[in-house]
C-alpha positions in Angstrom: -6.2 8.4 0.2 -6.8 7.1 -3.5 -3.8 8.6 -5.6 -4.1 8.7 -9.4 -1.8 7.6 -11.2 0.4 10.9 -11.6 0.4 11.0 -8.0 1.7 7.7 -7.4 4.5 8.5 -10.1 5.4 11.6 -8.2 5.8 9.4 -5.2 8.0 7.0 -6.9 9.9 10.0 -8.3 10.3 11.8 -4.7 11.8 8.4 -2.9 14.7 9.5 -0.9 17.9 8.4 -1.7 20.0 9.7 1.1 23.7 9.5 1.8 25.0 9.6 5.0 28.7 10.8 5.8 29.3 11.6 9.4 32.0 11.6 11.9 31.6 9.5 15.4 30.8 12.8 17.0 27.7 13.3 15.4 28.3 16.5 13.5 27.7 16.6 9.5 29.8 17.1 7.0 29.3 20.2 4.5 28.5 17.8 1.4 25.9 15.5 3.0 22.5 15.1 1.9 20.3 15.2 5.0 17.1 13.6 5.4 13.9 14.8 3.7 10.4 15.8 4.1 7.9 15.8 7.0 7.3 13.0 9.7 4.9 12.7 12.2 5.9 10.7 15.6 2.8 9.3 17.4 3.5 8.0 20.9 1.4 7.7 24.3 2.8 11.0 25.6 5.8 13.3 25.6 8.8 11.3 26.1 10.1 11.9 29.8 13.5 11.2 28.9 14.9 11.3 32.4 12.2 8.8 34.0 11.7 6.0 31.7 14.1 3.9 29.1 11.5 4.1 26.8 10.8 7.6 26.4 15.2 7.9 26.6 15.0 6.1 23.2 12.2 8.2 21.8 13.9 11.4 22.4 17.2 10.0 21.0 15.2 9.2 17.7 13.4 12.3 17.6 16.5 14.4 18.0 18.6 12.3 15.3 15.7 13.2 12.6 15.6 16.7 13.4 19.4 17.4 13.6 19.9 15.7 10.0 16.9 17.8 8.3 13.5 16.0 8.8 10.8 18.2 9.8 8.9 16.6 13.0 5.7 16.7 14.6 5.0 15.4 18.0 1.5 13.8 18.8 1.5 12.8 22.0 -2.3 10.4 22.5 -2.9 11.9 25.5 -2.8 15.7 24.1 -1.1 16.9 27.3 2.0 19.2 27.8 4.3 18.1 30.3 7.2 20.6 31.3 9.9 20.9 30.9 9.8 18.1 28.4 7.2 19.6 26.0 9.3 22.8 25.8 12.8 21.3 25.5 11.4 19.1 22.4 9.9 22.4 21.1 13.4 24.0 21.3 14.7 21.3 18.9 12.4 22.9 16.5 9.6 19.9 16.8 5.5 21.2 16.8 3.9 19.5 19.4 0.3 18.9 18.9 -1.1 19.0 22.2 -3.4 21.0 24.4 -7.5 21.5 24.7 -8.0 22.7 21.6 -6.0 20.7 19.3 -7.4 17.1 21.4 -10.7 18.4 20.7 -10.1 19.1 16.8 -7.3 16.5 15.8 -9.1 15.1 12.9 -9.5 18.6 11.5 -5.8 18.9 11.8 -5.2 15.8 9.9 -7.8 16.8 7.0 -6.2 20.4 6.7 -2.6 19.2 7.1 -2.3 15.3 6.3 -1.1 15.7 2.9 1.9 17.7 3.8 3.3 14.6 5.9 5.5 12.0 4.4 5.8 9.5 7.4 4.1 8.7 10.4 6.3 6.9 12.8 4.0 5.2 15.3 5.1 3.8 18.3 2.9 0.8 20.2 -0.3 -0.2 19.8 -2.9 2.0 21.3 -1.7 5.0 20.1 -1.2 3.5 16.7 -4.9 2.4 16.8 -6.1 5.9 17.9 -5.1 7.6 14.8 -4.6 5.2 12.4 -8.1 5.6 10.3 -6.7 9.5 10.3 -4.0 8.8 9.0 -5.3 6.2 6.2 -7.8 9.1 5.4 -6.1 12.1 5.3 -2.5 11.5 4.5 0.0 9.5 1.9 2.1 8.9 4.1 4.8 6.0 4.8 4.1 4.2 7.9 6.7 3.2 10.1 5.5 0.9 13.3 8.1 1.0 16.1 6.5 -1.9 18.7 9.1 -1.3 21.2 8.7 -5.0 22.1 5.7 -7.5 21.5 3.2 -6.8 24.0 1.4 -9.9 23.6 4.9 -12.0 24.3 5.4 -10.3 27.4 2.0 -10.8 28.7 2.0 -14.6 27.6 4.9 -15.1 29.7 3.8 -13.4 32.8 0.3 -15.2 32.3 2.7 -18.2 32.4 4.3 -17.6 35.5 1.5 -16.2 37.3 -1.0 -18.7 35.7 -3.4 -15.9 35.3 -5.8 -16.4 32.7 -7.3 -12.7 32.4 -3.7 -11.9 31.5 -3.6 -14.7 28.6 -6.7 -13.1 27.6 -5.3 -9.8 27.4 -2.1 -11.0 26.0 -4.3 -13.0 23.2 -5.9 -9.7 22.2 -2.8 -7.6 22.2 -1.7 -10.5 19.3 -4.4 -9.7 17.2 -4.1 -5.9 17.5 -0.5 -5.9 16.7 -1.0 -8.4 13.7 -3.4 -6.2 12.5 -0.8 -3.1 12.8 2.1 -5.4 11.3 -0.1 -5.8 8.3 -1.0 -2.3 7.7 2.4 -0.7 8.4 5.2 -0.2 5.5 8.1 -0.8 7.8 8.6 -2.4 11.0 11.1 -1.6 13.9 12.0 -3.7 16.5 14.8 -3.7 19.3 15.1 -7.6 19.9 16.6 -9.8 17.1 14.3 -12.6 18.5 11.2 -10.7 18.1 12.3 -9.6 14.4 12.7 -13.5 13.6 9.1 -14.0 15.3 7.7 -11.1 13.2 9.1 -12.1 9.7 7.9 -15.8 10.4 4.6 -14.4 10.6 5.2 -11.7 7.9 7.8 -12.9 5.6 6.8 -10.5 3.2 7.2 -7.1 5.4 10.4 -4.9 5.9 11.8 -5.6 9.3 14.5 -4.4 11.0 16.2 -4.5 14.7 17.3 -0.9 15.3 19.4 0.3 18.4 17.5 1.1 21.6 20.0 3.3 22.7 23.1 4.6 20.5 26.0 6.8 21.6 28.1 9.5 20.1 31.1 8.7 21.8 32.0 5.6 24.0 35.1 5.4 26.5 36.5 2.3 28.2 35.5 2.6 32.3 38.5 4.0 34.4 37.3 3.1 37.6 39.1 0.3 39.6 37.4 -2.8 40.4 38.6 -2.1 44.1 36.9 1.2 44.0 33.3 -0.3 43.4 31.1 -1.8 46.0 27.4 -3.4 45.5 24.9 -3.9 43.2 22.3 -1.7 40.6 19.0 -2.6 39.9 17.1 -0.4 37.5 13.3 -0.7 36.7 10.2 1.4 37.2 7.6 -0.4 39.0 4.9 0.8 36.8 6.2 -2.1 34.5 4.8 -5.1 36.0 7.9 -7.7 34.8 10.4 -4.9 36.7 8.1 -5.1 39.6 8.3 -8.7 39.8 12.0 -8.8 39.1 12.6 -6.8 42.2 10.3 -8.9 44.7 12.1 -12.1 43.2 15.5 -10.9 43.7 15.1 -9.7 47.2 13.1 -13.1 48.1 15.2 -15.5 46.1 18.3 -14.3 45.3 19.7 -11.6 47.9 19.5 -13.7 50.9 21.6 -16.5 49.4 24.2 -13.7 48.2 24.3 -12.3 51.3 25.6 -15.3 53.0 28.7 -15.3 50.9 29.2 -11.3 50.8 27.2 -9.8 53.9 27.9 -6.7 53.4 26.6 -6.4 50.2 23.9 -3.2 49.0 21.5 -3.5 46.3 20.5 -0.3 45.1 17.3 -0.1 43.5 16.4 2.6 41.1 12.7 3.0 40.5 10.3 5.7 39.8 7.4 6.2 42.0 8.1 2.7 43.9 4.5 1.7 45.6 4.5 0.8 49.2 5.5 -2.8 49.0 8.5 -1.8 47.2 9.4 0.8 49.7 9.0 -1.6 52.5 11.9 -3.8 50.9 14.4 -0.8 52.6 17.1 -2.0 54.8 21.1 -1.9 55.6 21.1 -4.3 52.4 18.7 -3.0 50.1 18.1 0.9 49.0 15.0 2.3 47.4 16.1 5.1 45.4 13.2 7.5 43.9 13.5 10.3 41.7 17.2 9.4 40.5 18.7 12.2 38.0 20.5 11.0 35.0 23.9 12.5 36.7 22.9 10.6 40.0 22.4 7.6 38.3 25.7 7.9 36.1 27.4 8.3 39.4 26.1 5.2 40.5 27.0 3.4 37.4 30.4 4.5 38.4 30.3 3.1 41.8 28.6 -0.4 41.6 30.4 -3.5 40.7 27.4 -5.2 39.2 24.4 -4.8 37.3 21.6 -7.4 37.9 18.8 -7.7 35.5 16.5 -10.6 37.5 13.6 -10.6 35.2 11.4 -13.3 35.1 9.4 -12.5 32.0 8.9 -9.6 29.9 10.1 -8.9 25.9 12.2 -6.5 23.9 15.7 -5.4 24.6 16.3 -3.7 28.4 17.4 -0.3 28.1 18.9 -1.2 31.7 21.1 -3.6 30.1 22.5 -1.3 27.3 23.2 1.1 30.1 25.2 -0.7 32.0 27.6 -2.0 29.2 27.6 1.4 28.1 29.0 2.8 31.3 31.3 -0.7 31.6 29.5 -2.4 34.2 29.7 -6.4 34.3 26.0 -7.7 34.4 24.4 -10.7 35.7 21.0 -11.5 34.4 18.5 -13.8 33.3 17.7 -15.0 29.9 14.7 -13.1 29.4 17.1 -9.9 30.9 19.7 -10.4 27.7 17.2 -11.9 24.8 17.4 -10.0 21.8 21.1 -8.6 21.2 23.1 -11.0 19.4 26.2 -11.7 20.5 25.5 -10.6 24.0 26.5 -14.3 25.6 30.2 -13.3 24.9 30.0 -11.2 27.6 27.2 -11.7 29.8 26.0 -15.2 31.0 22.2 -15.9 31.6 21.0 -17.7 34.7 17.4 -18.8 35.3 17.5 -20.5 38.8 18.5 -19.1 41.7 21.2 -20.9 42.7 23.0 -20.6 39.2 22.1 -16.9 39.4 23.9 -16.8 42.9 26.6 -18.8 41.8 27.1 -16.6 39.0 27.2 -13.0 40.8 29.2 -14.1 43.7 32.2 -15.2 41.1 31.8 -12.1 39.4 32.1 -10.1 42.1 34.9 -11.4 44.0 36.9 -12.2 40.7 39.0 -8.7 39.3 40.1 -10.5 36.3 36.9 -11.9 35.0 35.3 -8.7 36.3 37.5 -6.3 34.0 37.5 -8.6 30.8 33.5 -8.3 30.8 33.5 -5.0 31.4 36.3 -4.0 28.7 33.9 -6.4 26.4 30.8 -4.7 27.2 32.1 -0.9 26.5 33.9 -2.5 23.2 30.6 -4.0 22.0 28.7 -0.7 22.2 31.2 1.2 20.7 31.5 -1.2 17.5 27.6 -1.6 17.3 25.5 1.1 19.1 27.0 4.2 17.8 25.2 7.3 16.4 26.6 6.8 13.1 25.8 3.3 12.6 22.0 4.5 13.7 22.0 7.3 11.5 22.8 5.3 8.2 20.4 2.8 9.3 17.5 5.0 9.9 18.5 6.5 6.3 17.8 2.9 4.9 14.8 2.5 7.0 13.3 6.0 5.8 14.2 5.2 2.1 12.6 1.2 2.1 9.5 3.0 4.1 9.0 5.0 1.1 9.5 2.3 -1.8 7.1 0.2 0.7 4.2 2.8 0.8 4.6 3.2 -3.2 3.9 -0.7 -3.4 1.1 -0.6 -0.8 -0.6 2.0 -2.7 -0.3 0.4 -6.1 -1.8 -2.6 -4.2 -4.5 -1.0 -2.4 -5.6 1.1 -5.9 -8.4 -0.6 -7.5 -7.3 -1.8 -11.3 -7.4 1.0 -13.6 -10.5 0.9 -15.7 -9.9 1.7 -19.6 -12.5 2.5 -21.7 -12.2 2.2 -25.8 -13.1 5.4 -27.4 -14.2 6.2 -30.9 -13.3 9.1 -32.7 -16.0 9.1 -35.2 -18.1 11.9 -34.4 -16.9 14.9 -36.6 -17.2 15.0 -40.1 -13.8 13.6 -42.7 -13.5 14.4 -46.7 -13.5 10.4 -46.7 -16.7 10.1 -44.9 -18.4 12.7 -47.0 -17.2 10.8 -49.9 -18.1 7.6 -48.9 -21.3 8.0 -46.9 -22.7 11.7 -47.9 -21.8 15.3 -46.6 -21.6 16.0 -42.9 -21.9 12.0 -42.1 -21.1 10.9 -38.7 -21.7 8.0 -36.3 -24.5 9.9 -35.3 -26.4 9.8 -38.4 -26.5 5.7 -37.6 -27.8 6.3 -34.2 -30.5 8.6 -35.1 -31.9 6.7 -38.2 -32.2 3.2 -35.5 -35.6 1.9 -35.0 -36.7 -1.1 -32.5 -37.0 -4.5 -34.6 -39.3 -6.3 -32.4 -40.9 -5.8 -28.8 -38.9 -4.6 -26.2 -35.8 -4.4 -28.5 -34.0 -0.8 -27.4 -33.5 1.7 -30.5 -32.9 4.1 -30.9 -29.6 4.7 -28.3 -29.8 8.3 -28.0 -27.5 10.9 -26.0 -28.7 13.0 -23.1 -25.6 15.1 -20.6 -23.4 15.2 -23.5 -26.1 15.2 -26.7 -25.0 14.9 -30.4 -21.4 16.4 -29.9 -18.9 17.2 -32.4 -15.5 15.9 -31.3 -13.9 18.8 -33.4 -14.9 21.1 -29.8 -12.8 21.1 -27.3 -15.6 21.7 -24.4 -17.3 18.4 -25.7 -13.7 16.2 -25.3 -13.0 18.5 -22.1 -17.0 17.3 -20.9 -16.5 13.7 -22.0 -13.3 13.5 -19.5 -14.9 14.8 -16.7 -17.5 12.9 -16.8 -15.4 9.7 -17.0 -13.1 11.1 -14.2 -16.2 11.3 -12.2 -17.3 7.6 -12.1 -13.9 5.9 -12.0 -13.0 5.6 -15.3 -8.8 5.9 -15.3 -8.7 6.8 -19.3 -9.7 6.5 -23.0 -8.1 3.9 -25.3 -8.3 5.8 -29.0 -9.2 3.7 -31.8 -6.2 5.0 -34.1 -6.1 4.6 -38.1 -3.0 4.7 -40.1 -3.3 3.3 -43.5 0.8 3.5 -44.9 1.0 7.3 -43.4 -2.4 8.3 -44.1 -4.4 9.4 -40.9 -8.4 9.0 -40.5 -10.3 10.4 -37.8 -7.0 11.9 -36.2 -8.6 15.0 -35.4 -9.7 14.5 -31.7 -6.1 13.1 -30.5 -4.4 15.6 -32.9 -6.3 18.4 -31.1 -6.1 16.7 -27.9 -2.0 16.4 -28.0 -1.6 20.3 -29.5 -3.9 21.5 -26.6 -2.8 19.7 -23.4 -6.8 19.5 -23.0 -8.1 17.8 -21.2 -6.0 16.2 -18.7 -6.9 12.9 -19.0 -4.9 9.6 -19.5 -5.3 8.2 -22.6 -3.7 5.4 -25.0 -4.0 4.3 -28.9 -5.1 1.0 -30.9 -4.1 0.8 -33.9 -7.5 -0.8 -35.6 -5.7 -2.2 -38.6 -8.4 -3.6 -40.8 -9.2 -2.5 -43.9 -11.5 0.2 -44.2 -14.8 -1.2 -45.5 -18.1 -0.7 -46.1 -18.8 -3.1 -43.2 -21.4 -0.7 -41.9 -24.0 -1.3 -44.2 -22.9 -5.2 -44.7 -21.0 -4.7 -47.3 -17.7 -6.3 -45.9 -16.1 -6.7 -49.5 -16.1 -3.4 -50.5 -12.8 -1.8 -49.5 -12.6 1.9 -49.3 -9.0 1.9 -48.1 -6.4 -1.0 -47.9 -3.9 -1.9 -45.0 -0.5 -2.8 -46.7 2.5 -3.8 -44.5 6.1 -3.5 -45.2 8.9 -3.0 -42.6 9.2 0.9 -43.9 5.9 1.5 -42.9 6.6 -0.1 -39.6 9.3 2.2 -38.9 7.2 5.3 -40.6 4.4 4.3 -38.0 6.0 3.5 -35.1 7.8 7.1 -35.3 4.6 9.0 -36.2 3.6 7.8 -32.7 6.5 8.8 -30.4 5.0 12.2 -29.8 1.8 10.5 -28.0 4.2 8.4 -26.3 6.1 11.0 -25.2 2.9 12.8 -23.6 2.9 12.8 -19.9 -0.6 11.7 -20.2 0.0 8.6 -22.1 -0.8 5.4 -20.2 1.8 3.4 -19.6 2.7 -0.2 -17.4 5.7 0.3 -15.3 7.4 3.4 -17.5 6.3 1.8 -20.9 4.0 3.3 -23.3 1.1 0.7 -24.1 0.2 0.6 -27.5 -2.5 -2.3 -28.9 -3.0 -3.8 -31.7 -6.9 -4.6 -33.0 -5.7 -7.9 -35.2 -2.4 -9.0 -35.1 -3.6 -11.9 -37.1 -3.7 -9.4 -40.2 0.0 -8.7 -39.7 2.3 -10.6 -42.1 5.0 -10.8 -39.3 3.8 -9.5 -36.1 7.0 -10.6 -34.3 9.4 -8.9 -36.7 7.0 -5.7 -37.0 7.2 -5.7 -32.6 10.8 -5.9 -32.9 10.8 -3.1 -35.6 8.8 -0.8 -33.0 10.5 -1.8 -29.9 14.0 -0.7 -32.0 13.1 2.2 -32.9 11.7 3.2 -29.5 14.8 2.7 -28.0 16.6 4.5 -30.7 14.4 7.4 -30.2 14.7 7.4 -26.6 11.4 6.5 -25.7 12.7 3.2 -24.0 10.8 0.0 -23.7 7.0 -0.3 -25.5 4.2 -2.4 -24.0 2.3 -4.1 -26.6 -1.0 -5.9 -26.6 -2.8 -8.0 -29.0 -6.6 -8.1 -28.6 -8.2 -11.1 -28.9 -10.6 -10.4 -31.5 -10.4 -13.4 -33.8 -7.8 -16.0 -32.6 -5.9 -16.7 -29.5 -2.0 -16.8 -29.1 0.6 -16.7 -26.6 1.7 -12.9 -27.4 5.1 -13.7 -26.4 5.1 -15.7 -29.6 4.9 -12.7 -31.3 6.8 -10.5 -29.2 3.9 -8.9 -27.3 3.7 -8.1 -23.8 -0.2 -9.2 -23.3 -3.1 -10.3 -24.8 -6.8 -8.7 -24.1 -10.0 -10.3 -24.8 -12.7 -8.6 -26.6 -16.1 -8.3 -25.4 -18.2 -9.5 -26.8 -15.9 -12.8 -27.1 -17.4 -13.9 -30.8 -16.5 -17.5 -29.3 -17.9 -17.4 -25.9 -21.4 -15.5 -26.4 -23.5 -18.1 -25.1 -26.5 -19.8 -27.4 -28.3 -17.8 -30.3 -31.5 -17.3 -30.0 -33.3 -18.3 -33.2 -36.8 -17.5 -33.0 -38.8 -14.6 -31.5 -40.2 -16.1 -28.1 -42.3 -13.7 -26.5 -45.3 -14.5 -27.8 -48.0 -12.4 -27.3 -51.0 -10.5 -28.7 -49.0 -10.1 -32.0 -50.4 -11.0 -35.3 -49.1 -13.7 -37.3 -47.7 -11.4 -39.7 -45.8 -9.7 -36.7 -44.3 -13.1 -35.6 -43.0 -14.0 -39.0 -41.4 -10.5 -39.3 -39.9 -10.8 -35.6 -38.7 -14.5 -36.6 -37.4 -13.3 -39.6 -35.4 -10.6 -37.6 -34.1 -13.1 -35.2 -32.9 -15.4 -38.2 -30.9 -12.6 -40.3 -29.2 -11.6 -37.3 -27.2 -13.2 -34.0 -29.5 -12.6 -31.4 -28.3 -13.6 -28.0 -28.7 -12.4 -23.7 -26.7 -10.6 -22.1 -26.8 -12.9 -19.2 -25.3 -15.9 -21.2 -22.4 -14.1 -22.8 -21.5 -12.5 -19.1 -21.9 -16.1 -17.8 -19.9 -17.7 -20.8 -16.9 -15.0 -20.6 -16.7 -15.1 -16.9 -16.4 -19.2 -17.0 -13.5 -19.2 -19.4 -10.3 -20.1 -18.1 -7.5 -18.1 -17.4 -4.4 -18.4 -20.1 -1.1 -19.0 -19.1 0.3 -15.8 -20.7 -0.3 -12.4 -19.4 -4.0 -11.5 -20.3 -6.3 -8.6 -19.5 -10.1 -9.0 -19.1 -12.9 -6.8 -20.8 -16.5 -6.1 -20.5 -19.0 -4.4 -22.4 -22.3 -2.9 -20.8 -24.2 -3.9 -23.7 -24.3 -4.5 -27.4 -26.8 -3.9 -30.7 -25.1 -2.9 -33.8 -28.5 -2.7 -35.6 -28.1 0.4 -36.4 -25.1 -0.3 -38.2 -25.7 -3.1 -39.6 -29.2 -4.4 -41.5 -28.4 -8.0 -41.5 -25.7 -10.0 -39.8 -26.2 -7.9 -36.6 -25.2 -8.9 -33.2 -28.2 -8.0 -30.4 -27.3 -9.4 -26.6 -30.6 -8.9 -25.3 -31.4 -7.5 -21.6 -28.5 -6.0 -20.6 -28.9 -2.9 -17.8 -26.5 -1.6 -15.7 -27.0 -3.7 -12.6 -26.2 -7.2 -14.7 -23.0 -4.9 -16.1 -21.9 -3.8 -12.5 -22.2 -7.7 -11.3 -19.9 -8.9 -14.7 -17.5 -5.7 -13.9 -17.1 -6.3 -9.8 -16.3 -10.0 -10.7 -13.9 -9.2 -13.1 -12.3 -6.5 -10.9 -11.8 -8.9 -8.3 -10.2 -11.6 -11.0 -7.8 -8.9 -11.8 -7.1 -7.6 -8.3 -6.3 -11.4 -7.3 -4.2 -11.8 -11.0 -2.4 -8.9 -11.8 -0.2 -6.6 -9.5 0.9 -3.0 -9.7 0.6 -1.1 -13.4 -0.6 -4.2 -14.9 -3.9 -4.2 -13.1 -6.4 -2.7 -16.3 -9.7 -3.9 -16.7 -10.8 -2.5 -20.5 -14.4 -1.5 -21.1 -15.9 -1.9 -24.7 -16.7 1.0 -25.0 -17.3 4.5 -23.9 -19.1 5.5 -26.8 -19.8 3.1 -29.6 -23.4 4.5 -29.9 -24.2 2.6 -33.2 -23.4 -0.3 -31.7 -25.4 0.2 -28.7 -22.3 0.1 -26.8 -21.6 3.0 -24.2 -21.0 4.3 -20.7 -22.0 7.7 -22.0 -25.6 8.6 -20.6 -28.6 7.7 -22.5 -32.4 8.5 -22.4 -33.4 5.0 -21.1 -30.9 4.5 -18.3 -29.2 8.2 -17.9 -26.2 7.7 -16.1 -26.9 4.2 -14.7 -23.7 2.5 -16.3 -21.7 5.1 -15.1 -22.9 4.7 -11.6 -22.9 1.0 -12.0 -19.1 1.5 -13.1 -18.0 3.6 -9.8 -20.1 1.1 -7.7 -18.0 -1.7 -8.9 -14.7 -0.4 -8.3 -15.1 0.5 -5.3 -17.6 -2.2 -3.5 -16.4 -5.4 -5.0 -17.8 -8.1 -2.9 -19.0 -7.8 0.4 -16.3 -5.4 1.7 -18.1 -2.7 2.5 -20.7 -3.7 4.9 -18.9 -2.9 7.8 -18.6 0.6 9.5 -16.6 0.3 12.4 -12.6 0.6 11.9 -10.0 -1.3 14.1 -8.8 1.5 15.5 -12.9 2.6 16.8 -13.8 -1.2 17.8 -10.5 -1.0 20.1 -10.6 2.5 21.6 -14.6 2.4 22.4 -15.0 -0.9 23.4 -11.5 -2.4 24.0 -12.6 -6.0 22.7 -11.0 -8.4 21.1 -10.9 -8.4 17.1 -11.6 -11.6 15.5 -11.6 -10.5 12.0 -10.4 -7.3 10.0 -13.1 -4.8 9.7 -13.2 -3.4 6.1 -14.2 0.0 6.0 -11.2 2.0 6.8 -11.1 4.7 3.4 -12.0 3.9 -0.2 -8.0 3.2 -1.4 -8.1 0.7 1.1 -11.0 -1.6 0.0 -9.3 -3.6 -2.6 -6.8 -4.6 0.0 -9.0 -5.2 2.4 -11.0 -7.4 0.8 -8.4 -9.9 0.4 -6.4 -9.1 3.9 -9.8 -10.0 5.4 -9.8 -13.6 3.7 -6.2 -13.9 4.7 -7.2 -13.6 8.3 -10.1 -15.4 7.9 -7.8 -18.3 6.9 -5.8 -18.2 9.5 -8.6 -17.9 12.3 -7.0 -14.7 13.8 
């Protein structure tokens, strides 16, 4: 979703600051700020918590969220209702998005209700990819990805054990999928500290957290005596390949050696729907148990002496391990079985070789003191680290971080803000009546312009908006609506202040008073003397700029009413104010300090001051400014001057002489060279904004000494703007991602985005196109989700088209992935 700046600020204000104070029983204190917002939980299917450890975990987390105030909706990727589990979730107050009707219309649901979703909690790769595009297109949700385990790591280990190239290929495929999801998520959750380290190594800029697989309200020490216990317990569903391998390996390699020393030992294998080859392992020493209820499993934990976890491959933290610790049953495991839990080595010894595994098992089985010590340490570990209270505290932090990262992501994926200079001259004022004749506005110069040589585009005459009068609110609203439609973020009004006297202030004043149009704006102080420059008499001063400390204070105080308006353009909360020629200010650093001091005293806060490089250049920090802005055209980088008319045709000698005289008396350049030389400029070390111009020809204003840039058109302007946007994306971030356009409506300078009789809305269409389709990002049509779901093929590069708001981010992400050869 493409958020405007107002919506982004609202998100920043609504970031969750959750204060948790909850006792060990899990009941909330009366003064607790509970979790806020609506969360969509996405998984393969409704969690069947008594059948699979992963489902048990999911149920724990959604119950935690609901009981702490979160509105939760559950979306099973298979869309199936599974009873009694679906109804039990509904009874918690969770809406389940399931059934045939929803399965056929789920994208319509996202489109209708997506904006109500504050968080999306994705679980595992395939369900994530299935709905990822809809979440990006129709919500502004913070994205939390719960990887459960690294699928590619588990598969890679299986391939190493089995020597299976097909499994290795599947591992490679999942690595690309999971890396793509990590890149696009705001927060990543894992159960394993080992996997957290691996993810952080590949994505050091991402927020990654290890969260508990299981957590408990209360933990009590085991009361069963050593002599009352007998036998072994192995828990693992055979639908999960590592578990099936573990059962077979233990029965084939470990159990025969154990029976030599403990002949009556019994292995209890708890596995849902065990296949025939596992059922065939049943004997007097092996009990294959199917359909074991929670109560029966609890009874088994109380009766058995040891839990064995003989996993040879896999990934993530194992639920069977946590359950054994909780129930106070000592464990013998391989290193895969204990992986991912910090401190586990203090009370579980990992053994990977059959002989070592057997030796540890027999020793622990027969040594009461060692058995009691490890049982107590395991329970104490759970009581200290895996509690409901700590999990609630961690999840509140996860939600808060996810929202913060979402705001950053939106900022990063938002294209630069396009701000156009805006001339408020189009209404009569007494001063212009006196200086230029009754009723004078810029339109008088525009209308009288004439072409000075063949193919010279003059006059520039408006179409859609007509010869408007800016005293009319309807005209100002129409301008804003047109600008917004084509991607312009806001207007930068030229502001004229002469020691307390305003000129051409009415459009901005009326806009401020009425609140219309609701369109972002800022001000640029045009701090030149007011002269007869428009008719070439620059030395004839009509109003002179005079500078003083008193005037600096009066000036900035007068602007506070604008700075306080919610529409005023800000950078990181600071009102942005531009000065056209800081060179004219006697001591610009002192003036800036006075302005900042007054703003702080008035409660405005800090200012963001920009100097325009219209004449000279300097580091803005040297004069206490924040940034500089190149002016377009850059008079020092405008390309070679054309001194004679070159298009020799059927013209007479007298006409050619006349055209050559026009070239000699004015500054004629080409738009192509202007664009080329400005784009070739080296980037200064200081904060610097770039600027483009759609065209320039001020012969409507000036009889001689005018500047004309020939052969501009919307396509060339679009190319310039695209490259400037791309450069800005690379250099600047957040609120400082800004590109200026000169100008919205400088008609007498042939410099306008507003529609004209020659190109219509061509320049506006070029603006929108450049903003959305910089470089080649928009060429591909498939999303990652579609490609995976429909073809199940390896993703070798990041497809570009997800939604308009992602296009800028995806351009650079695509290059990053290419560099990594993913």
